[in-house]
C-alpha positions in Angstrom: -14.9 -23.1 22.1 -16.2 -19.8 20.7 -18.4 -17.3 22.3 -20.2 -15.3 19.5 -21.6 -11.9 20.0 -23.8 -10.0 17.3 -23.9 -6.3 16.6 -26.0 -5.4 13.7 -25.9 -1.7 12.4 -28.4 -0.7 9.8 -27.2 2.5 8.3 -29.6 2.9 5.5 -33.2 3.2 4.4 -34.4 1.0 1.5 -34.6 2.9 -1.7 -37.9 3.0 -3.6 -38.7 2.0 -7.2 -40.0 5.1 -9.0 -41.6 5.6 -12.3 -43.7 8.6 -13.7 -45.6 9.7 -16.7 -44.9 13.2 -17.9 -48.1 15.5 -17.9 -49.4 16.6 -21.3 -47.8 20.0 -20.8 -44.4 18.6 -20.2 -44.4 16.1 -23.1 -41.3 16.5 -25.2 -41.9 18.5 -28.4 -42.4 16.6 -31.6 -43.7 13.3 -29.9 -46.1 11.3 -32.1 -49.5 10.2 -30.9 -48.6 6.6 -31.1 -45.0 7.1 -29.8 -43.5 6.0 -26.4 -40.3 7.4 -25.2 -38.8 5.7 -22.3 -35.7 6.7 -20.4 -34.2 4.1 -18.0 -31.9 5.8 -15.3 -29.2 4.1 -13.6 -28.0 4.8 -10.1 -25.6 7.6 -9.9 -23.0 5.4 -8.4 -23.1 3.0 -11.3 -20.0 0.7 -11.1 -18.6 1.8 -14.3 -15.6 3.0 -12.5 -15.1 -0.5 -11.2 -15.9 -2.3 -14.5 -13.2 -2.9 -17.0 -14.8 -0.7 -19.7 -12.5 -2.2 -22.4 -13.8 -5.5 -21.7 -17.7 -4.9 -21.4 -20.6 -3.3 -22.8 -23.7 -2.3 -20.8 -26.8 -4.1 -22.2 -30.5 -3.2 -21.6 -33.4 -5.4 -22.4 -36.9 -4.0 -22.8 -39.9 -6.2 -22.8 -43.5 -4.9 -22.9 -46.5 -7.2 -22.3 -50.2 -6.9 -22.7 -51.7 -6.8 -19.3 -54.8 -8.6 -20.1 -53.3 -11.6 -21.7 -49.5 -11.4 -21.0 -48.6 -11.7 -24.6 -45.6 -9.9 -25.7 -46.3 -6.5 -27.4 -42.8 -5.3 -27.8 -39.1 -6.1 -27.2 -35.8 -4.4 -27.7 -32.1 -4.9 -26.7 -29.7 -2.1 -26.9 -26.0 -1.9 -25.7 -23.6 0.9 -25.2 -20.1 1.4 -23.9 -20.1 2.0 -20.0 -17.9 5.0 -20.3 -20.3 6.7 -22.6 -23.4 6.2 -20.4 -25.1 9.6 -19.5 -27.0 8.2 -16.4 -29.7 6.6 -18.7 -30.5 4.7 -21.7 -33.5 5.7 -24.0 -35.9 3.8 -26.0 -38.2 5.1 -28.7 -41.0 3.0 -30.3 -44.6 3.0 -31.3 -47.4 1.5 -29.3 -51.1 1.2 -29.6 -53.3 2.4 -26.7 -53.7 0.1 -23.8 -52.4 -1.1 -20.4 -49.1 -3.0 -20.4 -46.6 -4.4 -18.0 -43.1 -3.1 -18.6 -40.1 -5.2 -17.8 -36.5 -4.0 -18.0 -33.1 -6.0 -17.3 -29.7 -4.4 -17.7 -26.3 -6.0 -17.2 -22.9 -6.4 -18.6 -21.7 -8.2 -21.5 -18.6 -8.9 -23.5 -17.4 -5.6 -25.3 -17.1 -7.5 -28.6 -20.6 -9.0 -28.4 -22.6 -8.3 -31.5 -26.4 -8.5 -31.8 -27.9 -11.7 -33.2 -30.0 -9.8 -35.8 -33.4 -11.6 -36.3 -34.9 -9.2 -38.8 -36.5 -6.8 -36.2 -35.9 -5.3 -32.8 -38.0 -8.0 -31.1 -35.7 -10.8 -32.2 -32.4 -9.0 -32.0 -30.4 -10.4 -29.1 -26.9 -10.1 -27.5 -25.0 -13.1 -26.1 -25.4 -13.4 -22.3 -22.4 -13.3 -20.2 -23.2 -13.6 -16.4 -26.9 -14.0 -16.5 -29.2 -16.3 -18.5 -31.9 -13.7 -19.8 -33.8 -15.9 -22.1 -36.8 -15.5 -19.9 -37.0 -12.4 -17.8 -39.6 -14.1 -15.3 -36.6 -16.4 -14.5 -33.3 -14.5 -14.9 -30.6 -16.9 -13.6 -26.9 -16.7 -12.7 -25.0 -18.8 -15.3 -22.2 -19.5 -12.8 -22.7 -18.1 -9.4 -19.0 -18.5 -8.7 -18.0 -16.1 -11.5 -19.9 -13.4 -9.6 -17.6 -13.8 -6.5 -15.3 -10.9 -6.1 -16.5 -9.4 -9.4 -17.9 -5.9 -10.0 -18.6 -6.5 -13.5 -21.5 -8.7 -12.8 -23.7 -5.6 -11.7 -27.2 -5.7 -13.0 -30.4 -3.7 -12.7 -34.2 -4.1 -13.3 -37.6 -2.5 -13.3 -41.1 -3.9 -13.4 -44.2 -1.7 -13.6 -47.4 -0.8 -15.3 -47.5 1.4 -18.4 -50.7 3.1 -19.6 -50.7 4.3 -23.1 -53.9 6.5 -23.9 -55.5 6.7 -27.4 -54.3 9.5 -29.5 -51.5 10.6 -27.0 -47.8 10.2 -26.9 -46.3 8.8 -23.9 -42.9 9.8 -22.3 -41.8 7.8 -19.2 -38.8 8.2 -17.0 -38.1 5.0 -14.7 -35.5 4.4 -12.2 -33.6 1.0 -12.3 -32.4 -0.8 -9.1 -30.2 -3.8 -8.4 -32.1 -6.9 -8.0 -29.5 -8.5 -5.5 -27.7 -7.8 -2.4 -23.9 -7.8 -2.3 -22.5 -9.5 0.7 -18.9 -8.6 1.6 -17.1 -10.7 4.4 -14.1 -9.1 5.9 -11.5 -10.0 8.4 -10.8 -7.2 11.1 -7.2 -8.4 12.2 -4.7 -7.1 9.6 -1.8 -9.4 10.7 -4.0 -12.4 10.6 -5.4 -11.5 7.4 -1.9 -11.2 5.8 -1.0 -14.6 6.9 -3.9 -16.3 5.0 -2.6 -18.8 2.3 -5.8 -20.7 1.4 -9.5 -19.9 1.9 -12.7 -22.1 1.4 -16.0 -20.6 1.8 -19.4 -22.3 1.6 -22.4 -20.0 1.4 -26.0 -20.1 0.0 -27.0 -18.0 -3.0 -30.4 -17.2 -4.4 -29.6 -17.9 -8.1 -32.9 -17.0 -9.9 -35.0 -13.8 -10.2 -38.4 -12.9 -11.6 -38.2 -9.4 -13.1 -42.0 -9.6 -13.5 -42.8 -10.0 -9.9 -39.6 -8.5 -8.4 -39.2 -11.7 -6.5 -36.5 -14.5 -6.0 -37.5 -17.6 -7.7 -36.6 -20.9 -6.3 -34.5 -21.9 -3.2 -30.9 -20.8 -2.5 -28.2 -23.1 -3.7 -25.0 -23.8 -1.8 -21.8 -22.6 -3.4 -18.2 -23.5 -2.6 -15.6 -21.0 -3.3 -12.0 -22.3 -2.9 -8.8 -20.2 -3.3 -5.7 -22.2 -2.9 -3.5 -19.2 -3.5 -5.1 -16.3 -1.4 -3.3 -13.0 -2.1 -4.2 -10.7 0.9 -2.3 -7.7 -0.8 -4.9 -7.5 -3.7 -7.9 -7.7 -1.6 -9.1 -4.2 -0.5 -10.4 -3.6 3.0 -9.3 -6.9 4.2 -11.9 -8.6 2.2 -12.2 -12.3 2.4 -14.8 -12.6 -0.4 -17.8 -10.7 -1.8 -20.6 -12.5 -3.4 -24.2 -11.6 -4.8 -27.6 -13.1 -3.9 -30.9 -12.2 -5.5 -33.1 -10.4 -2.9 -36.8 -9.7 -2.4 -38.1 -6.2 -1.6 -38.4 -7.2 2.1 -35.3 -7.8 4.0 -34.5 -11.6 4.7 -31.8 -13.3 6.4 -28.9 -15.6 5.0 -28.3 -19.0 6.1 -25.0 -19.8 7.6 -21.6 -19.3 6.0 -18.8 -21.7 6.6 -15.2 -20.3 6.3 -12.0 -22.3 6.4 -8.8 -20.5 6.8 -5.3 -22.0 6.3 -2.2 -20.2 7.3 0.0 -23.2 7.8 1.3 -21.7 11.1 1.2 -23.6 14.2 -0.5 -23.9 16.6 -3.6 -23.5 14.4 -2.5 -24.1 10.8 -6.3 -24.4 9.7 -9.4 -23.1 11.3 -13.0 -23.2 10.5 -15.4 -20.5 11.5 -19.2 -20.8 11.0 -21.2 -17.5 10.6 -24.6 -18.5 12.1 -27.9 -18.8 10.4 -30.1 -15.7 10.3 -27.3 -13.2 11.2 -26.5 -11.5 7.8 -29.4 -9.5 6.4 -30.3 -9.8 2.7 -31.1 -6.2 1.7 -31.9 -5.6 -2.0 -29.8 -2.9 -3.7 -27.5 -2.6 -0.6 -24.0 -3.7 0.0 -23.9 -5.6 3.4 -20.5 -5.7 5.0 -19.8 -8.4 7.6 -16.8 -7.6 9.6 -15.1 -9.7 12.5 -11.8 -10.9 13.9 -12.6 -14.5 12.7 -9.1 -15.6 12.3 -8.3 -14.4 15.9 -7.4 -17.4 17.9 -5.4 -18.0 21.1 -2.4 -20.2 21.3 -4.3 -22.9 23.1 -7.3 -24.1 20.8 -9.3 -25.0 23.9 -9.1 -21.5 25.3 -12.3 -19.5 24.9 -12.3 -16.6 22.5 -15.0 -14.2 21.2 -16.1 -13.5 17.8 -18.0 -10.1 17.4 -19.7 -9.7 13.9 -20.3 -6.1 13.0 -22.8 -5.7 10.1 -23.1 -2.6 8.1 -25.9 -2.3 5.5 -24.6 0.5 3.4 -25.4 2.3 0.3 -23.9 0.6 -2.7 -21.4 3.4 -3.4 -19.9 2.9 0.0 -17.9 0.1 -1.6 -15.8 2.8 -3.3 -14.8 4.5 0.0 -11.2 4.3 1.1 -10.8 2.3 4.3 -7.7 2.4 6.4 -6.7 -1.1 7.5 -7.2 -1.7 11.2 -6.5 -4.6 13.5 -9.4 -6.2 15.3 -9.7 -5.5 18.9 -6.5 -6.6 20.7 -7.2 -9.1 23.6 -5.2 -10.3 26.6 -2.6 -12.9 25.6 -2.0 -11.4 22.1 1.7 -11.2 20.9 3.1 -7.9 20.4 5.8 -7.3 17.7 8.7 -5.0 17.0 6.6 -2.9 14.5 3.8 -2.4 17.0 1.3 -4.9 15.6 -0.2 -7.8 17.4 -1.5 -11.2 16.5 -3.4 -14.0 18.3 -1.1 -16.7 16.8 2.7 -16.4 17.3 4.5 -15.6 14.2 8.2 -16.3 13.9 9.6 -13.3 11.9 13.5 -12.5 12.3 12.7 -9.1 10.7 9.9 -8.2 13.0 10.3 -10.4 16.2 7.8 -10.7 19.0 9.0 -8.6 21.9 6.3 -9.1 24.4 2.6 -10.2 25.3 -0.5 -8.0 25.9 -1.6 -8.5 29.5 -4.3 -5.9 29.9 -6.7 -4.0 27.5 -8.5 -0.8 27.9 -11.7 -1.8 25.9 -14.7 -3.6 27.4 -13.7 -2.4 31.0 -10.4 -4.2 30.9 -7.6 -3.8 33.6 -6.2 -0.8 31.5 -9.6 1.0 31.2 -8.6 3.6 33.6 -5.5 4.6 32.0 -5.5 7.5 29.5 -3.3 9.3 26.8 -2.6 12.1 29.2 -0.4 9.8 31.4 2.1 9.6 28.5 3.2 13.1 27.7 5.6 13.5 24.9 4.9 10.1 23.3 2.9 9.2 20.3 0.0 8.0 22.6 -0.6 11.6 23.8 -2.7 12.5 20.9 -4.9 9.6 21.0 -8.4 9.4 22.1 -7.7 6.3 24.2 -5.0 3.8 24.8 -5.3 0.1 23.7 -3.5 -1.7 26.6 -0.4 -2.8 28.4 2.3 -5.3 27.2 4.8 -7.1 29.3 8.4 -7.8 27.9 9.2 -11.2 26.8 12.3 -11.4 29.1 13.1 -10.4 32.6 16.2 -8.2 33.2 17.8 -10.9 35.2 20.1 -12.2 32.5 23.4 -13.0 34.2 24.7 -9.5 33.8 22.1 -7.3 35.5 21.3 -9.8 38.3 23.0 -7.8 41.2 21.7 -4.5 40.2 18.1 -5.4 40.1 17.1 -3.3 43.2 15.1 -0.2 43.5 17.8 2.0 45.3 21.5 1.7 45.3 21.5 2.4 49.1 18.9 3.0 51.9 20.0 6.7 52.3 18.7 7.6 48.8 15.9 10.0 49.1 12.6 9.0 47.7 11.3 11.6 45.2 7.9 12.8 46.3 6.4 12.1 42.8 7.0 8.3 43.3 4.5 8.0 46.2 1.2 6.6 45.4 -1.5 4.1 46.7 -2.2 0.6 45.7 -4.2 1.6 42.7 -1.2 3.4 41.0 -1.0 2.7 37.3 1.4 5.7 36.4 4.6 3.7 35.9 5.5 5.6 32.8 5.4 9.0 34.7 7.4 7.5 37.6 10.1 6.2 35.3 10.4 9.6 33.6 10.6 11.2 37.0 13.6 8.9 37.9 15.2 9.5 34.6 15.5 13.2 35.7 17.3 12.1 39.1 20.9 10.9 39.5 20.0 7.8 37.6 22.8 5.6 39.0 21.0 5.9 42.4 18.0 3.7 41.1 19.5 0.5 39.4 16.2 -0.8 38.0 15.2 2.6 36.5 18.5 3.0 35.0 18.4 -0.5 33.4 15.0 0.0 32.1 15.7 3.6 30.5 18.9 2.3 29.0 17.0 -0.7 27.5 14.4 1.8 25.9 17.2 3.9 24.6 19.1 0.9 23.0 18.2 0.9 19.3 18.2 -2.9 19.5 15.7 -3.3 22.3 13.9 0.1 21.7 10.1 -0.3 21.8 8.0 0.8 18.8 7.6 4.5 18.2 3.9 4.3 18.3 4.0 3.2 21.9 5.1 4.7 25.3 8.4 2.9 25.1 9.6 0.5 27.8 9.2 1.7 31.4 9.0 0.4 35.1 5.5 -0.5 35.9 3.4 0.8 38.9 1.9 -1.5 41.5 -1.4 -1.9 40.1 0.0 -2.7 36.6 1.9 -5.6 38.0 -0.9 -6.7 40.1 -3.1 -6.9 36.7 -0.2 -8.9 35.2 -0.4 -11.4 38.1 -4.2 -11.8 37.7 -3.7 -12.6 34.1 -0.7 -14.9 34.6 -1.8 -17.9 36.6 -3.5 -19.1 39.6 -1.8 -20.8 42.5 -2.6 -22.5 45.9 -0.5 -23.7 48.6 2.6 -23.3 46.4 1.2 -25.2 43.5 0.1 -23.9 40.1 -3.8 -24.4 39.8 -4.2 -22.9 36.3 -2.1 -21.4 33.7 -3.8 -18.3 32.4 -3.7 -16.7 29.0 -0.5 -14.6 29.5 1.4 -17.4 30.9 0.3 -19.6 28.0 1.5 -17.0 25.6 4.8 -16.6 27.3 5.2 -20.3 27.3 4.8 -20.3 23.5 7.7 -17.7 23.3 9.7 -19.8 25.6 9.3 -22.7 23.6 10.5 -20.8 20.5 13.5 -19.5 22.4 12.2 -15.8 22.2 10.8 -15.4 25.8 10.6 -16.9 29.1 8.2 -17.5 32.0 8.5 -15.7 35.4 11.0 -17.5 37.5 9.5 -19.7 40.3 12.0 -19.6 43.0 14.5 -17.5 44.9 14.8 -13.7 44.8 14.4 -13.9 41.1 10.6 -14.6 41.7 10.2 -11.1 43.3 9.5 -8.3 40.8 10.0 -4.9 42.0 7.4 -2.1 41.1 8.1 1.6 41.0 5.4 2.9 43.2 6.4 4.1 46.7 3.3 2.7 48.4 4.4 2.6 52.0 1.3 0.8 52.7 2.2 -0.2 56.2 3.6 3.4 57.1 7.2 2.1 57.5 8.8 4.7 55.2 9.9 1.8 52.9 10.2 1.7 49.1 9.8 0.0 46.8 7.8 -3.2 47.0 7.3 -6.2 44.9 5.0 -8.7 43.4 5.9 -12.3 43.7 5.4 -14.1 40.4 6.7 -17.4 41.5 3.6 -19.5 40.9 5.3 -22.5 42.9 5.6 -20.5 46.0 3.1 -19.7 48.7 3.3 -16.0 48.1 2.6 -16.0 44.3 0.8 -12.8 43.3 1.3 -11.3 46.8 2.2 -7.5 46.9 4.8 -6.6 49.5 6.7 -3.4 50.6 7.4 -3.8 54.3 10.1 -6.2 54.8 12.3 -6.9 51.8 15.4 -4.6 51.9 15.3 -2.0 49.0 19.1 -2.7 48.4 18.4 -6.4 47.9 18.6 -7.6 44.4 15.2 -9.0 43.2 13.9 -9.0 39.6 12.4 -6.7 37.0 10.5 -7.0 33.9 9.7 -3.9 31.7 6.2 -3.1 30.2 4.9 -0.7 27.8 1.6 1.0 26.7 0.3 1.1 23.2 
């Protein structure tokens, strides 16, 4: 089941079509009384930098019709190399006085295209490439799928009135604009995106445009784009696909888009996500970017997960900005890897193994929301604006070697450092671990094991994290609440963290928390002394098949007894 949330951010104002006739005193010198000089200006961010100039020409079609009877009065096509364009293309011709409708269409054609000379300018035509321009009142995409992920299909138009006075020359400057909206759909989760092997997308496209009215003609046509060998490394900004749809001057909404992702990785080798109807705006002359962690899925398909769509309606040139790849928002239950990345599906990778599971997040008022970078001095986290969350290690320290040393203090007479004391809301496990590191470390066996674990190059946590540490009471309490529910010594519900650890256990790279004996009791680093008995430390019971599952104790279990411990880290 998917819970879908929408966030639409409109960061633009619509551009306006502009045309002007120069005043008499501003007419270019030497213009004849029957002459018309027309300059068509292109957007400053014209995509000539993205179009392969060696393979294309920029073609511009001018058609002028008598307003009273709609008969063609003048027609001309010109073409130029994209790299030689100086913001505009110019026409010069003679015209009798009168009121006319002026239509212009510009697009890219093959670089080697030659005009089909028909004896005069009105019959000279270049071969079309992406658009059928035989009728400017019904310009159509020759093959809409050729416009997918293709910057060379850029196009521009103008439609407006032209008034030629008797005995006066006319100079016009007009601004062209794009007749369509560019829709880009992007995956936010970098790791999931990198796993994509095959993509099928079904989406609607308005394929016909009337230059005279500036309106879409006909109804949208469903297109199916199928890539059997998807190459994430060549797709900028984690873009799944970009396509064009003709657009009216008023913003409309796109019908639904269906995306089928194939990674071939269990437990979700193939997944279909449907972007709902009326979510994506169609805004003429704008680049609409739809971003979401759509491939993000939990190990269990029936577990709820959220898709949040961020929609940015941006100026066209935003498409050329450098965007740093980011992961989507991490969630509880995600797998955490040796390189510091996360994924919602477990990925077996000997070179980048999974080392833990996210059990708390800071965003959306998660259990780690009250944590902050200032709690991690001397680490890569200290300079961040906020932390992301907490990760529990894939394995306990109880491994047949450390079992007898899993106790807070070597002996009852070891003095408790003042800085270890805290209440039941303590989340500063990292600071307490660093404090113990400055003591006689052998007096605190669990702290010694955790610190040695972090210092070992084989088990060391990623450099962009806090490193492994011994968690505080509230941190392990949050872990219990995300692990399972139990009643009367029976498991009632396996929650998301337990589900993910089960996936790791099945793969032989992790383990669940033990359910019996002393190993079910995991010590925490906080000296809570919640019952004023001067005891430290306490434990959280993670044995789901016992009556005390999730219980926090610190008043009866001897601190010199060996229980259990599992490291955590902050990222």
